[in-house]
ROVO-300618 format. One record per residue (C-alpha): residue number from 1; residue in one letter; x, y, z. Coordinates in nm, 2 decimals, always signed. Layout:
REM ROVO-300618
resi;resn;X;Y;Z
NUM;A;X;Y;Z
...
END
This chain:
REM ROVO-300618
resi;resn;X;Y;Z
1;M;+10.46;+26.91;+16.77
2;P;+10.43;+26.54;+16.67
3;R;+10.56;+26.46;+16.33
4;S;+10.60;+26.17;+16.10
5;G;+10.81;+26.12;+15.79
6;E;+11.16;+26.06;+15.66
7;R;+11.41;+26.34;+15.61
8;G;+11.39;+26.48;+15.27
9;G;+11.03;+26.35;+15.21
10;P;+10.69;+26.50;+15.27
11;T;+10.62;+26.59;+15.64
12;L;+10.27;+26.59;+15.77
13;E;+10.18;+26.81;+16.07
14;V;+9.87;+26.78;+16.29
15;R;+9.69;+27.11;+16.30
16;G;+9.35;+27.23;+16.41
17;R;+9.10;+26.93;+16.43
18;G;+9.32;+26.67;+16.31
19;R;+9.34;+26.77;+15.94
20;L;+9.66;+26.69;+15.77
21;S;+9.85;+26.99;+15.62
22;P;+10.14;+26.92;+15.39
23;R;+10.49;+27.05;+15.43
24;G;+10.74;+26.97;+15.15
25;P;+10.63;+26.85;+14.81
26;G;+10.26;+26.91;+14.73
27;L;+10.01;+26.65;+14.84
28;S;+9.83;+26.66;+14.50
29;A;+10.14;+26.54;+14.33
30;L;+10.17;+26.25;+14.58
31;V;+9.81;+26.15;+14.53
32;R;+9.86;+26.16;+14.14
33;A;+10.17;+25.94;+14.18
34;A;+9.98;+25.69;+14.40
35;A;+9.68;+25.67;+14.18
36;P;+9.80;+25.40;+13.93
37;L;+9.91;+25.18;+14.22
38;A;+9.57;+25.21;+14.38
39;V;+9.39;+25.11;+14.05
40;A;+9.62;+24.81;+14.03
41;V;+9.55;+24.71;+14.39
42;V;+9.18;+24.72;+14.33
43;A;+9.20;+24.52;+14.02
44;L;+9.41;+24.26;+14.20
45;F;+9.14;+24.23;+14.47
46;A;+8.87;+24.20;+14.21
47;L;+9.05;+23.93;+14.03
48;L;+9.10;+23.73;+14.35
49;A;+8.75;+23.77;+14.46
50;S;+8.60;+23.66;+14.13
51;P;+8.49;+23.29;+14.09
52;R;+8.78;+23.09;+13.96
53;V;+8.71;+22.83;+13.69
54;P;+8.85;+22.48;+13.77
55;A;+9.12;+22.37;+13.53
56;R;+8.91;+22.08;+13.39
57;A;+8.61;+22.31;+13.33
58;Q;+8.80;+22.58;+13.14
59;Q;+8.67;+22.67;+12.79
60;S;+8.81;+22.44;+12.52
61;A;+8.74;+22.40;+12.15
62;I;+8.71;+22.02;+12.22
63;V;+8.35;+21.93;+12.30
64;V;+8.26;+21.58;+12.45
65;Q;+7.96;+21.43;+12.30
66;S;+7.94;+21.10;+12.50
67;D;+8.15;+20.94;+12.78
68;Q;+8.06;+20.61;+12.92
69;A;+8.19;+20.29;+13.07
70;E;+8.04;+19.97;+12.92
71;N;+8.03;+19.65;+13.13
72;D;+8.19;+19.35;+12.96
73;F;+8.15;+19.11;+13.24
74;P;+8.34;+18.88;+13.29
75;A;+8.61;+19.01;+13.06
76;G;+8.63;+19.36;+13.22
77;V;+8.50;+19.71;+13.13
78;T;+8.54;+19.92;+12.81
79;F;+8.57;+20.30;+12.84
80;R;+8.42;+20.48;+12.53
81;L;+8.44;+20.85;+12.44
82;T;+8.31;+21.05;+12.15
83;F;+8.41;+21.43;+12.10
84;S;+8.44;+21.69;+11.83
85;A;+8.75;+21.90;+11.79
86;P;+8.88;+22.16;+11.54
87;S;+9.19;+21.95;+11.48
88;P;+9.26;+21.58;+11.45
89;P;+9.34;+21.41;+11.79
90;K;+9.72;+21.39;+11.89
91;E;+9.66;+21.18;+12.20
92;V;+9.37;+21.06;+12.41
93;R;+9.43;+20.90;+12.74
94;V;+9.20;+20.74;+13.01
95;N;+9.32;+20.77;+13.36
96;Y;+9.17;+20.55;+13.61
97;T;+9.19;+20.43;+13.97
98;L;+9.06;+20.10;+14.10
99;A;+8.95;+20.13;+14.45
100;P;+9.02;+20.05;+14.73
101;D;+9.37;+19.91;+14.66
102;G;+9.47;+20.00;+14.31
103;T;+9.71;+20.29;+14.23
104;A;+9.63;+20.55;+13.96
105;A;+9.70;+20.42;+13.60
106;T;+9.67;+20.57;+13.26
107;A;+9.64;+20.43;+12.91
108;I;+9.63;+20.55;+12.55
109;A;+9.29;+20.49;+12.39
110;Q;+9.23;+20.36;+12.03
111;C;+9.07;+20.64;+11.83
112;S;+8.92;+20.69;+11.48
113;G;+8.79;+21.00;+11.31
114;T;+8.93;+21.35;+11.26
115;T;+8.68;+21.62;+11.36
116;T;+8.44;+21.39;+11.52
117;V;+8.64;+21.13;+11.70
118;S;+8.54;+20.80;+11.87
119;C;+8.78;+20.65;+12.12
120;S;+8.78;+20.33;+12.34
121;Y;+9.00;+20.14;+12.58
122;A;+8.93;+19.79;+12.71
123;L;+9.04;+19.73;+13.07
124;A;+9.06;+19.36;+13.09
125;S;+9.02;+19.15;+13.41
126;G;+9.33;+18.94;+13.42
127;N;+9.70;+18.98;+13.34
128;G;+9.77;+19.16;+13.67
129;I;+9.43;+19.32;+13.72
130;V;+9.12;+19.16;+13.85
131;I;+8.79;+19.34;+13.83
132;I;+8.53;+19.18;+14.06
133;P;+8.18;+19.27;+14.12
134;G;+8.14;+19.58;+14.33
135;A;+8.45;+19.72;+14.21
136;H;+8.47;+20.11;+14.19
137;I;+8.67;+20.25;+13.91
138;T;+8.70;+20.64;+13.90
139;Y;+8.83;+20.76;+13.56
140;H;+8.86;+21.07;+13.35
141;W;+8.99;+21.15;+12.99
142;E;+9.28;+21.37;+12.88
143;I;+9.23;+21.49;+12.51
144;T;+9.49;+21.67;+12.32
145;D;+9.46;+21.76;+11.95
146;T;+9.72;+21.86;+11.69
147;G;+9.62;+22.22;+11.70
148;G;+9.72;+22.24;+12.07
149;D;+9.38;+22.23;+12.22
150;R;+9.35;+22.02;+12.54
151;L;+9.06;+21.90;+12.76
152;V;+9.05;+21.71;+13.08
153;T;+8.70;+21.56;+13.15
154;P;+8.55;+21.55;+13.51
155;D;+8.59;+21.23;+13.72
156;K;+8.33;+20.97;+13.67
157;L;+8.25;+20.66;+13.89
158;Y;+8.19;+20.32;+13.73
159;V;+8.07;+20.02;+13.96
160;H;+8.13;+19.68;+13.81
161;Q;+7.86;+19.43;+13.83
162;D;+7.79;+19.07;+13.76
163;T;+7.52;+19.10;+13.50
164;R;+7.43;+18.73;+13.50
165;F;+7.23;+18.76;+13.83
166;T;+6.99;+19.00;+14.00
167;F;+7.15;+19.05;+14.35
168;K;+6.95;+19.12;+14.66
169;T;+7.12;+19.29;+14.96
170;L;+7.11;+19.26;+15.33
171;K;+7.29;+19.51;+15.56
172;Q;+7.40;+19.50;+15.91
173;A;+7.66;+19.73;+16.08
174;N;+7.92;+19.81;+15.81
175;V;+7.87;+19.49;+15.62
176;T;+7.65;+19.45;+15.31
177;L;+7.57;+19.10;+15.17
178;Y;+7.49;+19.05;+14.81
179;Y;+7.30;+18.73;+14.72
180;Y;+7.09;+18.61;+14.44
181;A;+6.98;+18.25;+14.55
182;G;+6.87;+18.07;+14.85
183;T;+6.64;+18.19;+15.13
184;Q;+6.67;+18.52;+15.32
185;S;+6.73;+18.33;+15.64
186;A;+7.03;+18.15;+15.49
187;A;+7.17;+18.48;+15.37
188;Q;+7.11;+18.64;+15.71
189;A;+7.32;+18.36;+15.86
190;V;+7.61;+18.44;+15.64
191;L;+7.57;+18.82;+15.72
192;D;+7.56;+18.74;+16.09
193;A;+7.88;+18.52;+16.06
194;A;+8.05;+18.80;+15.87
195;V;+7.96;+19.07;+16.14
196;Q;+8.06;+18.84;+16.42
197;T;+8.40;+18.76;+16.26
198;I;+8.47;+19.13;+16.22
199;R;+8.40;+19.18;+16.59
200;A;+8.58;+18.87;+16.72
201;V;+8.88;+18.89;+16.51
202;G;+8.91;+19.27;+16.56
203;A;+8.89;+19.22;+16.93
204;L;+9.17;+18.95;+16.92
205;E;+9.39;+19.18;+16.69
206;Q;+9.29;+19.50;+16.87
207;T;+9.19;+19.67;+16.56
208;Q;+8.86;+19.82;+16.41
209;V;+8.72;+19.77;+16.06
210;T;+8.51;+20.09;+16.02
211;F;+8.50;+20.10;+15.63
212;P;+8.22;+19.94;+15.44
213;V;+8.27;+19.57;+15.38
214;K;+8.11;+19.37;+15.10
215;V;+8.03;+19.01;+15.10
216;F;+7.92;+18.84;+14.77
217;L;+7.75;+18.51;+14.81
218;Y;+7.73;+18.28;+14.51
219;R;+7.51;+17.96;+14.49
220;T;+7.81;+17.75;+14.37
221;A;+8.18;+17.78;+14.32
222;Q;+8.13;+17.73;+13.96
223;E;+7.91;+18.03;+13.92
224;M;+8.15;+18.24;+14.13
225;Q;+8.45;+18.15;+13.92
226;P;+8.40;+18.40;+13.63
227;A;+8.36;+18.67;+13.90
228;I;+8.70;+18.62;+14.05
229;A;+8.92;+18.47;+13.78
230;P;+8.78;+18.50;+13.43
231;G;+8.94;+18.27;+13.19
232;S;+9.16;+18.10;+13.46
233;I;+8.97;+17.79;+13.54
234;N;+9.22;+17.51;+13.60
235;P;+9.15;+17.14;+13.58
236;G;+9.09;+17.00;+13.94
237;V;+9.06;+17.32;+14.12
238;T;+8.74;+17.49;+14.25
239;I;+8.77;+17.81;+14.45
240;L;+8.53;+17.82;+14.73
241;G;+8.62;+18.18;+14.86
242;E;+8.85;+18.46;+14.79
243;V;+8.95;+18.81;+14.91
244;V;+9.09;+19.01;+14.61
245;Y;+9.02;+19.35;+14.74
246;S;+9.08;+19.46;+15.10
247;D;+8.71;+19.53;+15.15
248;T;+8.54;+19.24;+14.96
249;A;+8.49;+18.87;+15.04
250;M;+8.37;+18.64;+14.77
251;V;+8.20;+18.32;+14.91
252;S;+8.03;+18.01;+14.75
253;A;+7.77;+17.81;+14.93
254;D;+7.89;+17.47;+14.81
255;I;+8.01;+17.34;+15.16
256;D;+8.08;+17.49;+15.51
257;T;+7.94;+17.82;+15.39
258;L;+7.96;+18.00;+15.72
259;D;+8.32;+17.89;+15.80
260;I;+8.42;+17.99;+15.45
261;T;+8.27;+18.33;+15.52
262;R;+8.45;+18.35;+15.85
263;H;+8.78;+18.26;+15.70
264;E;+8.76;+18.51;+15.42
265;V;+8.63;+18.81;+15.64
266;A;+8.90;+18.74;+15.89
267;H;+9.15;+18.82;+15.61
268;I;+8.99;+19.16;+15.57
269;V;+9.04;+19.22;+15.95
270;T;+9.39;+19.10;+15.95
271;G;+9.47;+19.31;+15.64
272;Q;+9.35;+19.62;+15.84
273;A;+9.54;+19.52;+16.16
274;T;+9.87;+19.47;+15.97
275;K;+9.87;+19.72;+15.69
276;G;+10.22;+19.83;+15.68
277;P;+10.54;+19.81;+15.49
278;Y;+10.60;+19.43;+15.51
279;G;+10.28;+19.23;+15.57
280;L;+10.26;+18.88;+15.73
281;P;+10.43;+18.56;+15.65
282;A;+10.19;+18.33;+15.46
283;W;+10.14;+18.08;+15.74
284;L;+10.05;+18.34;+15.99
285;N;+9.81;+18.51;+15.76
286;E;+9.63;+18.19;+15.67
287;G;+9.66;+18.05;+16.02
288;I;+9.46;+18.34;+16.16
289;S;+9.18;+18.27;+15.92
290;V;+9.18;+17.90;+15.98
291;A;+9.17;+17.97;+16.36
292;S;+8.87;+18.20;+16.30
293;Q;+8.67;+17.92;+16.16
294;Q;+8.44;+17.73;+16.41
295;Q;+8.59;+17.41;+16.27
296;V;+8.90;+17.31;+16.06
297;L;+8.80;+17.17;+15.73
298;G;+8.80;+16.79;+15.74
299;S;+9.08;+16.74;+15.48
300;Q;+9.30;+16.98;+15.66
301;K;+9.25;+16.81;+16.00
302;D;+9.32;+16.47;+15.83
303;A;+9.64;+16.58;+15.67
304;L;+9.77;+16.74;+15.99
305;D;+9.69;+16.43;+16.20
306;A;+9.86;+16.19;+15.95
307;A;+10.17;+16.43;+15.93
308;I;+10.20;+16.44;+16.31
309;R;+10.17;+16.05;+16.34
310;A;+10.45;+16.03;+16.07
311;D;+10.66;+16.32;+16.19
312;R;+10.62;+16.47;+15.85
313;V;+10.48;+16.81;+15.95
314;L;+10.61;+17.11;+15.75
315;S;+10.90;+17.32;+15.90
316;I;+10.85;+17.69;+15.95
317;T;+11.07;+17.75;+15.65
318;Q;+10.83;+17.54;+15.43
319;L;+10.54;+17.71;+15.58
320;S;+10.68;+18.05;+15.49
321;S;+10.73;+17.94;+15.13
322;S;+10.47;+18.02;+14.86
323;L;+10.50;+17.67;+14.74
324;A;+10.36;+17.51;+15.05
325;G;+10.03;+17.70;+15.02
326;S;+9.98;+17.64;+14.64
327;S;+10.11;+17.28;+14.59
328;A;+9.85;+17.02;+14.59
329;D;+10.10;+16.80;+14.76
330;T;+10.11;+17.02;+15.08
331;V;+9.82;+17.26;+15.06
332;S;+9.58;+17.07;+15.31
333;L;+9.87;+17.03;+15.55
334;F;+9.99;+17.39;+15.51
335;Y;+9.64;+17.52;+15.61
336;G;+9.58;+17.27;+15.89
337;E;+9.93;+17.32;+16.04
338;S;+9.92;+17.70;+16.01
339;G;+9.59;+17.71;+16.20
340;A;+9.72;+17.48;+16.46
341;I;+10.04;+17.69;+16.53
342;V;+9.84;+18.02;+16.55
343;K;+9.58;+17.86;+16.79
344;H;+9.89;+17.73;+17.00
345;L;+10.04;+18.08;+17.00
346;I;+9.71;+18.23;+17.13
347;D;+9.62;+17.97;+17.38
348;V;+9.97;+17.94;+17.54
349;H;+10.10;+18.30;+17.52
350;G;+9.76;+18.50;+17.53
351;A;+9.57;+18.73;+17.31
352;A;+9.75;+19.04;+17.43
353;K;+10.09;+18.93;+17.31
354;F;+9.94;+18.81;+16.98
355;A;+9.79;+19.16;+16.92
356;E;+10.13;+19.31;+17.01
357;L;+10.29;+19.08;+16.74
358;L;+10.06;+19.21;+16.48
359;R;+10.12;+19.56;+16.58
360;T;+10.50;+19.50;+16.54
361;F;+10.45;+19.36;+16.19
362;K;+10.24;+19.67;+16.11
363;D;+10.52;+19.90;+16.23
364;G;+10.76;+19.72;+16.00
365;S;+10.95;+19.41;+16.10
366;T;+11.10;+19.09;+15.97
367;P;+10.92;+18.78;+16.10
368;D;+11.21;+18.65;+16.32
369;D;+11.27;+19.00;+16.46
370;A;+10.90;+19.04;+16.55
371;F;+10.88;+18.71;+16.72
372;R;+11.20;+18.78;+16.92
373;K;+11.07;+19.12;+17.02
374;V;+10.73;+19.00;+17.14
375;Y;+10.80;+18.64;+17.26
376;G;+11.17;+18.61;+17.30
377;F;+11.21;+18.34;+17.04
378;D;+11.23;+18.33;+16.67
379;Q;+11.01;+18.13;+16.43
380;L;+11.22;+17.81;+16.48
381;G;+11.16;+17.85;+16.85
382;L;+10.80;+17.87;+16.80
383;E;+10.80;+17.58;+16.57
384;N;+10.98;+17.36;+16.83
385;E;+10.75;+17.48;+17.11
386;W;+10.45;+17.36;+16.90
387;R;+10.62;+17.04;+16.79
388;Q;+10.68;+16.95;+17.16
389;S;+10.32;+17.02;+17.23
390;V;+10.21;+16.76;+16.99
391;G;+10.46;+16.50;+17.09
392;L;+10.72;+16.57;+16.83
393;P;+11.10;+16.62;+16.90
394;A;+11.26;+16.96;+16.85
395;R;+11.41;+17.02;+16.50
396;T;+11.72;+17.21;+16.41
397;A;+11.74;+17.48;+16.16
398;A;+11.91;+17.25;+15.91
399;A;+11.65;+16.96;+15.95
400;T;+11.38;+17.08;+15.71
401;P;+11.27;+16.77;+15.52
402;A;+11.04;+16.84;+15.23
403;P;+10.73;+16.62;+15.19
404;S;+10.78;+16.36;+14.92
405;S;+10.52;+16.21;+14.68
406;T;+10.60;+15.87;+14.83
407;S;+10.51;+15.97;+15.18
408;R;+10.20;+16.19;+15.12
409;A;+9.98;+16.23;+15.42
410;V;+9.64;+16.07;+15.40
411;G;+9.38;+16.31;+15.28
412;Q;+9.60;+16.52;+15.07
413;A;+9.53;+16.56;+14.71
414;T;+9.72;+16.42;+14.42
415;P;+9.94;+16.70;+14.28
416;I;+9.78;+16.86;+13.98
417;P;+10.03;+17.04;+13.74
418;G;+9.95;+17.40;+13.70
419;A;+9.67;+17.40;+13.96
420;G;+9.60;+17.74;+14.09
421;V;+9.52;+18.09;+13.98
422;A;+9.77;+18.38;+13.96
423;A;+9.71;+18.65;+14.20
424;P;+9.65;+19.01;+14.08
425;S;+9.97;+19.20;+14.10
426;G;+9.96;+19.55;+14.24
427;S;+9.65;+19.46;+14.45
428;R;+9.67;+19.54;+14.82
429;G;+9.67;+19.18;+14.88
430;S;+9.91;+19.26;+15.09
431;G;+10.06;+19.58;+15.08
432;G;+9.75;+19.56;+14.93
433;A;+9.48;+19.29;+14.93
434;N;+9.62;+18.96;+14.94
435;G;+9.46;+18.72;+14.69
436;L;+9.34;+18.46;+14.94
437;V;+9.14;+18.16;+14.83
438;I;+8.98;+17.85;+14.96
439;A;+9.01;+17.57;+14.71
440;V;+8.85;+17.23;+14.64
441;I;+9.12;+17.03;+14.47
442;A;+8.96;+16.73;+14.29
443;A;+9.15;+16.40;+14.34
444;L;+9.22;+16.23;+14.01
445;G;+9.36;+15.90;+13.89
446;A;+9.48;+15.65;+14.13
447;L;+9.38;+15.87;+14.43
448;V;+9.02;+15.85;+14.32
449;A;+9.04;+15.48;+14.31
450;L;+9.21;+15.46;+14.64
451;A;+8.98;+15.70;+14.83
452;G;+8.66;+15.62;+14.66
453;F;+8.54;+15.98;+14.62
454;G;+8.64;+16.26;+14.39
455;A;+8.71;+16.57;+14.59
456;Y;+8.92;+16.68;+14.87
457;T;+8.87;+17.02;+15.03
458;T;+9.18;+17.23;+15.06
459;L;+9.28;+17.59;+15.14
460;R;+9.52;+17.77;+14.92
461;R;+9.66;+18.12;+14.94
462;R;+9.68;+18.30;+14.60
463;L;+10.02;+18.47;+14.58
END
């Protein structure tokens, strides 16, 4: 007869129509012993099945009365909180993330009051953080009082705006253009240039930009300045365009508006194509954007032509230095030469190898190793190949003359001490968003008298 059970324990026999009949200890005793366990199991299932209250929504003796973010354009944004609590505050923190490139940050707010408490924290644009129009800031508060009560508020989204103007929008594909002046047809041309650049540079670099892209078009560089670098206006420097965030291009309509747009939007595409542990050399990053323009800006072309005639072009070592792209002595030549080398690289060796080069950088490689892997030569080898293509002799690694003030190429600006704007630290600008700018450097003093006009257009990378 089939049986189940362990020796010494209750044995159940199958009898009649399948009823279980006990042998050994009584079944009623077994049921009584198991009853508490059964109750506990039912209670556990009921607890698991009941709706759970999120940690931030749990009951607290602290009650928020108001929670808001105030736009202080161009200075930044101020977060304000008012709450009541049974005990005085011990610590009140605001936690925020600046999208798309910023990492999470936290700050202790300044508070006043005991049972009804008012707190604020001013997040300033500058000193390592740039808050541009269209910036998305997600934030919440952590409140702890001296009695041990604690409250974490739900996340809120704040979108920063330039409150001086009423912006209109045009949208095409994944690009939105914000503008407040000029005709709709002119704005549409800027939008078309942005969309075409995403497609063209994306095809060259074999990447896709599928995230939303924003382009802010300002009537003048002067009106754009507070939006990108409040309080950082430098004598003789006017920024025509900039990419501070990896998804936003800032463009002014002073001159060459469509090529300024192409230049800045190309940076967004290149950032997507090369997002990785190292990033690109400065000359390669800017060279791609210059090559994406329909025409090289006049001052850049003039500076390059003059440097080639005098055999005073920058070495690849100089092009890789942050000084070349930020010094008024060399900035026009830096951009003109960088664009020429990138164009040579694509024209001679093909788009497929160029895309492979960018993938190599994305995977993580030093510049010379990346060039050796893809082309079989390092950066010096590339430099000499390009030099020979413009009729200049090859250069050795040791021969890297620096441009001197006495041999400045025609068309370059007189150096302006302190010219430039510091880039936001922690922005993707690279790893995050490179701060990339197009600058007009006004010629001063003797250069004005010599040239007969007051401004030379140059491109400069914000580092």
